N, C-alpha and C positions, 0 to 999 in steps of 0.2 A: 652516493648515487644508488638508487634502487634498481634491482634486477628482477626480471620475470620472464620466463620463457613462453608463457601461455598467450596465445594470440588474443584471447578475450580481454586481457588486461594491459596489452601493449600500449594502447593509446592513453590509458589512464596513468600508467607509470610514466609515459612520455610527458604528460602535462605536469606531473609532480616534479620530474627531473628538470624540465625546462624552467619552471618557476624557481627551483633551487639554484640552477646555473645563472639565471638572470637576476636573482634576488629581487624579483618583482612579479608578484602574483597577477595583478591586472594585465600587465603586458603579456605574460605567458598565456593567459586566458584569451586575450585578443588574438594572438598568433594562432592558437589552437582552435579558435572559434567556439569556445566554451565559456560558460558563466563562472564568476567567482564562487557562486554557491556550489556549483559542481566541483570545483577545485577543493573547497573546504569539506565537502562530503567525502571525496576520495581521500583527503588527508586524514580526516577523522577515522575512516575505515582502516587505513594503514596504521595509524597510531593505536587503535584499539585491538586490531587482530592481525597486523602484519600484511604483507603483500597479498597473501591468499584471501584476505577479506575483500579484495577488489573483485573477486569472482562472484560473491553474495548469493543471489537467488534464494535467500532465506535459509542458509545452513543452520542458523540458530533454531529453526523449526523442524529439523530433520534428525533422525537417529532411531535407535531401537527403544521400544517402550520400556524395556527393563532398565535402561540406563539414562534415559532422557526424559526430563520432567514434562515437556510439552507433549511428546508422544504418549507418555503414560496418561496424561490428562485426557487426550483424545481416546485412548483405548478404554479407559474407565467409563467415559461418557458415550461410547459406541459411535464415535464420529470418524468418518472416512477422511483422510488427508489427501487432497489432490493438489498438484502444482500446475501453475499456468505454463503453457508451452513456451520454451525459450524463443526469443527473437520473434514473438508474435504479439505485439501490443494490443491488437483487437481482442485477444483472448481475455485480457484483464481490463478491457475498456469500461465495462459496466461498473466494476469496483472503483476504477479511477474516477469515473464521472460521479459516483456516489460520494466519494471523499471530497471532490471539488464542491459538490452541492452542500455538504455539511460545512465546509469552510466558509463558503459564500453566504449561505442562508442562515447558519446558526452561529458559528464562532465569531465571524467578523461583525455581525449584528449584535450579538449578546455582549461581547466585550466592550462595545461602545455604550451600552445601556446600563451595565451593572458591574460592580466590583465584587468578586468572589473572595470569601474569607478562607474557604477550603474546597477541596476537590469534590466533597459530597454535595455541596450546593450546586456546583457545575453539573454533576451527574444527574441530579434531579431535573434540572432544566433541559439537559440533553435527552433524558428519557421522555419528557413531555414533547419535545420537538420530534423525536423519533416516532412517537405514537401518532402525532398529526401527519407526519410524512408517510407512514405506512397504512394508516386506517382512514384518514380524512382527506388527504390531498390527492387529487387525480393526477395521473402522469400521462404524457402524450407520446412517449417514445414507443418504439416498435413492439415491445412485449405487452405493455399495459393498455395501449390504445384507448385512453380516457378513463381507465379504471384505476382504483387505488392498488398499490402493490399487494395488499392483503386479498383483495378481490381477485387479482390475477393469480395469486398463489392458490386460492381455493378453487378457482375455475380449472387451473392446471391439474390439481389433485383429482378433481372429478373426471376430467378427460383421461388421466392416467389410469384411474380405477376402472373406467369403462373399457379401456383397451386391455387391461389386465384380465378382466372377467371374460371378455370376448374371445 
């Protein structure tokens, strides 16, 4: 049986413990109102990093630049690392929507049409799709208002520069 004192992971540990006690993952998931996919994500996290891995929020991307590869990369490339606010899904909503769009409009379509021999071929096709997405396809959501993402970015830079000078 797993133990954890942190309230953040209490329900996650509860699901894993219930499945273990029942010896039935689908039944435990039904009782807890969670999907089997969720159970297996929790289980994989515990298998890989122990109970503390259930806290997540990307600890693999945090650390001091002197001792952490990801932070060192960011420092070398002068990139600021910011994290989404905890328990605020709307903060990360744009990213989540973009990932869903890539899944639905690129991966699901592409893998029905073509068999890839290596990751490089897939990367070439993804780069082409991203170019169309950013430079050719207009977007209707709140920020773009019928412009392409690149047009929105360029317009935003102009506005920012005007405010900076003023």
